[in-house]
C-alpha positions in Angstrom: 41.3 3.4 45.4 44.4 1.4 44.7 46.3 2.0 48.0 43.7 0.3 50.2 45.4 -2.2 52.4 42.7 -4.5 53.9 39.1 -5.6 54.1 38.3 -2.9 56.7 39.7 -0.2 54.5 37.8 -1.4 51.5 34.5 -1.6 53.4 35.0 1.9 54.8 35.7 3.4 51.3 32.7 1.8 49.6 29.3 3.5 49.4 26.0 1.8 49.9 26.2 0.2 46.5 29.5 -1.5 47.4 31.4 0.2 44.6 34.4 2.5 45.0 33.4 6.2 45.5 33.9 8.7 42.7 35.2 11.2 45.2 36.9 10.4 48.5 39.2 12.0 51.1 41.2 10.6 54.0 42.3 12.7 56.9 42.2 15.9 54.7 43.6 19.0 56.3 44.3 22.5 55.2 46.3 24.9 57.4 46.8 28.7 56.9 49.5 30.5 58.8 51.8 29.0 61.4 52.7 29.1 65.1 50.2 31.3 67.1 48.6 32.4 63.8 47.8 28.9 62.7 44.2 28.4 61.4 43.1 24.9 60.4 40.4 25.6 57.8 39.8 21.9 57.1 40.5 19.4 59.9 40.7 15.7 59.2 37.9 15.3 56.8 37.0 11.7 55.7 34.5 11.7 52.8 33.2 9.2 50.3 30.8 10.3 47.6 29.2 7.7 45.3 28.5 8.3 41.6 25.1 10.0 41.3 25.0 11.0 45.0 24.0 14.5 45.9 26.0 16.3 48.6 25.4 19.6 50.3 28.3 21.4 52.1 26.8 23.6 54.8 28.0 25.6 57.7 28.5 29.1 59.1 30.6 31.7 57.4 34.3 31.0 57.8 34.0 27.3 58.7 36.0 26.0 55.6 33.3 25.2 53.1 35.0 27.0 50.2 38.4 25.7 51.2 37.1 22.2 51.2 35.6 22.6 47.7 38.8 24.2 46.4 40.7 21.2 47.7 38.2 18.7 46.2 38.4 20.4 42.8 42.2 20.5 42.7 42.4 24.3 42.9 44.3 24.2 46.2 46.7 21.7 47.8 46.1 20.1 51.2 48.4 20.5 54.1 47.9 16.8 54.9 45.7 13.9 53.8 44.5 12.3 50.5 42.1 13.3 47.8 40.9 10.7 45.3 38.8 11.5 42.2 37.6 8.8 39.9 40.3 6.4 41.3 43.1 8.9 40.9 45.0 10.4 43.8 44.9 14.1 42.9 46.7 15.6 45.9 50.0 14.3 44.5 49.5 15.4 40.9 51.6 18.1 39.3 50.2 21.4 38.1 49.8 20.2 34.4 48.0 17.0 35.4 45.7 19.0 37.7 45.0 21.5 35.0 44.1 18.7 32.6 41.9 17.0 35.2 40.0 20.3 35.9 39.5 20.9 32.2 38.3 17.4 31.5 36.5 16.1 34.6 35.6 18.9 37.1 33.1 21.8 36.8 33.1 24.9 38.9 30.5 27.6 39.6 32.3 30.2 41.7 30.4 32.2 44.3 31.1 35.5 42.6 29.5 34.3 39.4 26.2 32.7 40.5 
């Protein structure tokens, strides 16, 4: 992740192997609605996933699992925070770049098609 600023940041963003994670987030948030109707579906998620690591996203219905996965796969945009995939910051990518990334680097199995 090229925007790391110091040794503490680099250590925090490296997995057990000491290499940069293949997928990472910093302070990731996704809000729906506003004012009294505001719902924070994803609230400040920091995540680092190493290449080859297995990850399970679990929780009760409505807790933000699908929203998080949509953000990580570039299907939705965060309200705040950063998403890094293979060293690229994807939360700032344009629609064409995201479409290319999804086509070439990301696979999806949607809940309705399992």
